[in-house]
C-alpha positions in Angstrom: -0.1 0.0 0.0 1.1 3.3 -0.9 -0.5 5.3 1.9 1.5 7.8 4.1 0.6 10.7 6.3 3.4 13.1 6.1 2.5 15.4 8.9 0.2 15.5 11.9 -1.2 18.6 10.5 -2.5 17.0 7.0 -3.7 14.0 9.1 -5.8 16.2 11.3 -7.2 18.3 8.2 -8.2 14.8 6.6 -9.9 13.8 9.7 -11.7 17.1 10.3 -13.0 16.9 6.6 -14.2 13.1 7.1 -16.1 14.3 10.3 -17.7 17.0 8.8 -18.9 14.7 5.8 -19.8 11.9 7.7 -21.5 13.9 10.4 -23.8 16.1 7.8 -24.5 12.9 5.8 -24.9 10.3 8.5 -26.8 12.4 11.4 -28.8 15.2 9.9 -30.3 13.6 6.6 -34.0 13.4 7.7 -36.1 10.5 6.7 -33.3 8.1 6.0 -33.7 4.7 7.5 -30.6 3.6 9.6 -29.6 0.3 8.2 -26.2 -0.5 9.9 -23.7 -2.4 7.7 -20.6 -4.2 8.9 -18.0 -2.9 6.3 -16.4 -6.4 6.1 -19.9 -7.9 5.3 -20.9 -5.8 2.4 -20.2 -8.4 -0.3 -23.0 -10.4 0.7 -25.6 -7.7 -0.3 -25.7 -6.7 -3.8 -29.4 -6.1 -5.0 -28.9 -2.5 -4.5 -25.6 -2.6 -6.1 -27.2 -4.4 -9.3 -30.1 -2.2 -9.9 -29.1 1.4 -8.8 -27.8 3.8 -11.5 -26.3 6.1 -9.3 -25.1 6.2 -5.6 -27.2 5.1 -2.9 -26.3 6.4 0.9 -26.9 4.4 4.0 -26.2 6.2 7.3 -25.8 4.7 10.9 -24.8 5.7 14.2 -24.8 4.5 17.7 -24.3 6.9 20.5 -24.5 6.5 24.4 -23.9 9.3 26.8 -24.1 8.6 30.7 -22.5 7.4 34.0 -20.2 4.3 34.6 -19.7 3.1 37.9 -17.3 0.2 38.9 -17.3 -0.9 42.4 -14.3 -3.3 43.4 -12.3 -4.0 46.3 -10.0 -1.2 47.3 -10.7 0.8 44.2 -14.2 2.3 43.2 -13.8 4.3 40.0 -16.4 5.8 37.7 -16.8 8.4 34.9 -19.3 10.4 33.0 -18.5 9.5 29.4 -19.8 8.7 25.9 -19.3 5.6 23.6 -20.1 6.5 20.2 -19.9 6.0 16.4 -21.0 7.3 13.0 -21.0 5.4 9.8 -21.7 6.2 6.1 -21.8 3.7 3.2 -22.1 4.6 -0.3 -22.9 1.9 -3.1 -23.3 2.0 -6.9 -23.1 -0.2 -10.2 -19.7 0.0 -11.9 -18.9 -1.9 -14.9 -20.1 -5.7 -14.5 -20.0 -5.3 -10.6 -21.0 -3.4 -7.6 -18.8 -0.9 -5.5 -19.4 -0.3 -1.9 -17.3 2.6 -0.2 -17.8 3.1 3.7 -16.3 5.5 6.3 -16.8 5.5 10.0 -15.4 7.9 12.7 -15.7 7.6 16.7 -15.6 10.8 18.7 -14.4 8.7 21.6 -11.0 10.4 21.7 -12.8 13.5 23.1 -15.7 12.0 25.1 -13.7 9.1 27.1 -11.1 10.6 29.2 -8.1 9.5 31.2 -7.0 5.9 30.4 -10.3 5.0 28.9 -13.6 3.7 29.9 -13.5 2.1 33.4 -14.2 -1.4 33.2 -13.4 -4.1 35.8 -11.2 -7.0 34.3 -10.6 -5.6 30.9 -7.2 -6.1 29.5 -5.2 -6.8 26.5 -4.3 -3.7 24.9 -2.3 -0.5 26.0 -3.0 3.3 25.8 -0.5 6.2 26.8 2.4 4.1 27.2 0.8 1.5 29.5 -0.8 -1.8 29.5 -4.5 -1.4 30.3 -6.1 -3.4 33.4 -9.6 -2.5 34.3 -10.1 0.0 31.3 -11.4 -0.2 27.8 -9.3 2.2 25.4 -11.2 4.9 23.5 -11.4 3.9 19.8 -9.5 5.9 17.3 -11.1 9.0 15.5 -11.4 7.1 12.0 -12.4 3.6 12.7 -13.2 2.5 9.2 -12.5 3.8 5.7 -12.5 1.5 2.7 -14.0 -0.1 -0.5 -15.2 -3.5 -1.7 -15.9 -4.5 -5.2 -18.2 -7.3 -5.9 -18.6 -9.5 -9.2 -21.4 -12.0 -9.5 -20.9 -14.6 -12.0 -23.9 -17.0 -11.8 -23.9 -18.8 -8.3 -20.6 -17.5 -7.8 -19.6 -13.9 -6.5 -16.1 -12.8 -6.5 -15.2 -10.1 -3.9 -11.9 -7.6 -3.6 -11.7 -4.9 -1.1 -9.0 -2.8 0.6 -9.1 -0.6 3.7 -7.0 2.3 5.0 -8.7 1.3 8.4 -10.9 -1.7 8.5 -11.6 -5.2 9.5 -9.9 -8.4 8.4 -11.5 -11.6 7.7 -11.2 -12.6 11.4 -13.9 -13.2 13.9 -17.7 -12.3 13.8 -18.8 -8.7 13.4 -17.4 -6.4 15.9 -19.4 -6.0 19.1 -20.8 -2.5 18.2 -22.3 -3.9 14.8 -23.9 -6.9 16.4 -27.6 -6.1 16.8 -27.4 -8.5 19.8 -25.1 -6.0 21.6 -26.1 -2.5 20.3 -28.2 -1.6 23.3 -24.9 -2.3 25.6 -22.5 0.6 26.3 -19.8 -1.9 27.3 -17.3 -3.7 25.4 -17.4 -7.6 26.0 -14.5 -8.8 28.1 -13.8 -11.2 25.5 -13.4 -8.7 22.8 -9.9 -9.1 22.7 -10.5 -12.9 22.1 -12.3 -12.6 18.9 -13.0 -9.3 17.1 -10.2 -6.8 18.4 -8.9 -6.3 14.8 -11.8 -4.3 13.8 -9.9 -1.0 13.5 -6.7 -2.3 11.9 -4.7 0.2 9.7 -4.2 -1.4 6.5 -6.3 -4.4 5.3 -6.4 -6.3 2.0 -9.3 -8.7 1.3 -10.4 -11.2 -1.1 -12.8 -14.2 -1.3 -15.9 -15.7 -3.4 -19.2 -16.9 -2.2 -21.1 -19.8 -3.5 -24.9 -19.8 -2.7 -24.9 -19.5 1.3 -21.2 -20.2 1.8 -18.4 -17.4 1.8 -14.7 -17.9 1.9 -12.5 -15.0 2.5 -8.8 -14.2 2.9 -7.2 -11.1 4.5 -3.7 -9.7 4.7 -3.3 -6.8 7.2 -1.0 -5.2 10.1 -1.0 -7.3 13.3 0.0 -4.4 15.7 -2.7 -2.5 17.3 -3.3 1.0 16.7 -0.8 3.6 18.8 -1.7 5.9 21.4 -2.6 8.6 18.9 -6.2 8.3 18.6 -6.4 11.2 15.9 -4.0 9.9 13.2 -3.9 6.8 11.0 -1.0 4.6 11.7 1.1 3.3 8.8 -0.1 0.3 7.2 1.9 -2.9 7.1 0.9 -6.2 5.6 2.6 -8.8 8.1 -0.3 -10.7 9.2 -3.0 -12.8 7.7 -6.2 -14.5 8.4 -9.1 -16.8 6.8 -12.8 -17.1 7.5 -15.5 -19.5 6.3 -19.1 -18.1 6.8 -22.6 -19.6 6.5 -25.9 -17.7 6.1 -29.5 -18.8 5.8 -32.4 -16.5 6.8 -31.7 -15.0 10.0 -28.8 -17.4 10.9 -25.2 -16.6 10.6 -22.4 -18.9 11.5 -18.5 -18.3 11.1 -15.1 -20.1 12.0 -12.1 -18.1 11.5 -8.5 -18.0 12.3 -5.3 -15.8 11.8 -1.8 -15.1 12.7 -1.0 -11.7 14.3 2.6 -10.3 14.4 3.3 -8.9 17.8 -0.1 -7.2 18.4 1.1 -5.2 21.4 4.4 -3.5 22.1 4.7 -4.7 25.8 4.3 -8.4 24.9 6.8 -9.0 22.2 4.8 -12.3 20.9 3.0 -13.5 17.9 -0.4 -14.5 18.4 -2.5 -17.2 16.8 -6.3 -16.4 17.0 -9.0 -18.8 16.2 -12.8 -18.1 16.6 -16.4 -19.5 15.8 -19.8 -18.0 16.2 -23.4 -18.5 15.6 -25.7 -15.6 15.4 -29.6 -15.1 14.9 -31.5 -11.8 14.1 -35.1 -12.6 13.4 -38.1 -12.8 15.5 -39.5 -15.2 18.1 -43.4 -15.0 18.8 -43.5 -11.7 16.6 -40.9 -10.1 19.0 -37.6 -9.0 17.4 -34.7 -11.1 18.8 -31.0 -10.9 18.3 -28.6 -13.4 20.0 -24.9 -14.5 19.6 -22.9 -17.4 20.8 -19.2 -17.0 20.3 -16.0 -18.5 21.3 -12.4 -17.0 20.6 -8.9 -18.1 21.7 -5.6 -16.4 21.7 -2.7 -18.9 21.5 0.5 -17.1 22.5 3.7 -17.7 24.3 2.7 -16.9 28.0 -0.5 -19.3 27.6 -3.6 -19.9 25.7 -6.5 -17.2 26.7 -9.9 -18.5 25.7 -13.2 -16.6 26.1 -16.8 -17.7 25.7 -19.8 -15.4 25.1 -23.7 -15.4 24.9 -25.5 -12.3 24.4 -29.1 -11.3 23.5 -31.6 -8.5 22.9 -35.0 -8.9 22.8 -37.6 -6.0 21.8 -40.2 -6.8 24.3 -42.4 -4.0 23.3 -42.7 -1.3 20.8 -40.7 1.2 23.1 -39.0 -1.1 25.4 -35.8 -3.6 24.9 -34.1 -6.0 27.1 -30.4 -7.0 26.8 -28.1 -9.6 28.6 -24.6 -10.6 28.2 -22.9 -13.8 30.0 -19.0 -14.4 29.5 -16.3 -16.6 30.7 -12.8 -15.3 30.2 -9.1 -16.5 30.7 -7.2 -13.6 31.6 -3.4 -12.7 31.8 -4.2 -10.1 34.7 -1.5 -10.7 37.6 1.6 -10.8 35.1 0.3 -8.7 32.4 3.3 -7.0 30.5 5.9 -9.3 32.2 7.6 -11.3 29.6 7.2 -15.1 30.2 11.1 -15.6 30.1 11.2 -13.6 33.4 8.7 -15.7 35.3 10.0 -18.9 36.5 6.9 -21.2 36.3 5.3 -19.2 33.5 2.3 -16.8 33.8 -0.6 -17.2 36.1 -3.8 -17.5 34.1 -7.0 -16.4 36.0 -10.7 -16.9 35.3 -13.4 -14.5 35.2 -17.2 -14.8 34.8 -19.4 -11.9 34.3 -23.4 -11.5 33.7 -25.0 -8.5 32.5 -28.7 -7.4 32.5 -30.1 -4.4 31.2 -32.7 -2.5 29.3 -33.5 0.7 27.1 -36.8 2.4 27.0 -37.4 4.7 24.1 -38.6 8.3 25.1 -38.7 10.0 21.6 -38.6 9.1 18.1 -39.0 10.7 14.8 -37.3 11.4 11.5 -34.4 12.7 13.2 -33.8 9.4 15.1 -34.7 7.5 18.2 -33.8 8.6 21.9 -33.9 6.3 24.7 -33.0 5.9 28.4 -31.3 2.8 29.9 -29.6 1.0 32.6 -27.6 -2.1 33.3 -25.8 -4.1 36.2 -23.2 -6.5 35.9 -21.9 -9.2 38.6 -18.7 -11.2 38.7 -17.3 -14.4 39.7 -13.6 -14.8 39.9 -11.1 -17.5 40.3 -9.6 -17.5 43.9 -6.3 -15.8 42.8 -8.0 -12.9 42.1 -10.5 -12.6 45.1 -8.0 -10.9 47.4 -7.3 -7.9 45.0 -10.9 -7.7 43.5 -13.2 -9.1 46.2 -16.8 -9.3 44.5 -17.1 -6.4 42.0 -20.3 -5.2 40.8 -20.7 -2.5 38.1 -23.6 -0.1 36.9 -24.2 2.1 33.8 -27.2 4.5 33.3 -27.2 6.3 30.1 -29.0 8.0 27.2 -28.8 6.2 23.8 -29.3 7.7 20.4 -29.9 5.9 17.2 -30.9 7.5 13.7 -33.9 6.7 11.7 -37.4 5.3 12.6 -37.8 2.5 14.9 -36.9 -0.6 12.8 -35.2 -4.1 13.5 -33.6 -4.6 10.1 -29.9 -4.6 10.8 -28.3 -5.5 7.4 -24.9 -6.9 7.2 
């Protein structure tokens, strides 16, 4: 790739232009239905590409603003914060195929302060020169920017894609795009076990689909973005992944694996990541239901870290939704950032279980979007080695949530 940002000034100018374009088109276009689209999955939906003579524009967004309280032994910490993202996708027919161009931004570098969003037991990445423990980092200003070209030939469709920032073919859809997770303001504890590569600087993708089965491969930069959340890091194609997916009606399943070259500077190890997931996005007894069951494992030098997730969201009434998340995660907490060679008997891997239950009630809606108020609580079960340090933590969120467009449950990937 020939992308290179020569000065911080030019990067910020380009970022400001992208914010303005996405903000005006993705937030203030009245009367446009919000159909969220995971950038890496655009290739599966080509009807609009095949029939539209000009560009079609699809905006989407999700914004939380509220109070986050984390209660644990010795240290209670809290924050007023906002998790958010705004996305715009453009599609049109070009030649014999269809082109989709997408961009996505997050204002979290400005709306999440200090080390990040407080979250008990969240680990695996770094920010401002330190490995993060009990914090989820803010996402980069530019979280997606790329294009996908799809060419159909009978039963077979071929796909090529490139992203300056994007998602390789590894894991299920990122948590902020899963309908089963879109009412929950908090990232999964097992995020780093499955879909943490969703804001990778530099991705090349290729694949094909036959009927309901898709096969994809990607080449990308294995290192996580650096602490400067306002720029775009230099792409490098030093890692790879592959994914096989199956779709039928509301069901979606995938198996994937990849080799990541030194994702974090404080742990100089390569990581092999394998994942599997099944998702449902449909209705049960006429009530919209979205659910995901997923597993992921990071195989690295200090030890294998696996994580399991079950999450769901049920629209119980026209104005009230319930959501829940249950996780079991293997965590390297007590020796995080310490090289395995410096520890005589290897790293101590801890186990954490977490269950979240919450709800959102919509209080206003219109062509401008939907505004809701929500709250949730999380309880934990930890392995004996963590009890003296953490006790029995409990966490709470109270928040406002905004989504654009009228009330609709169609979340197109």
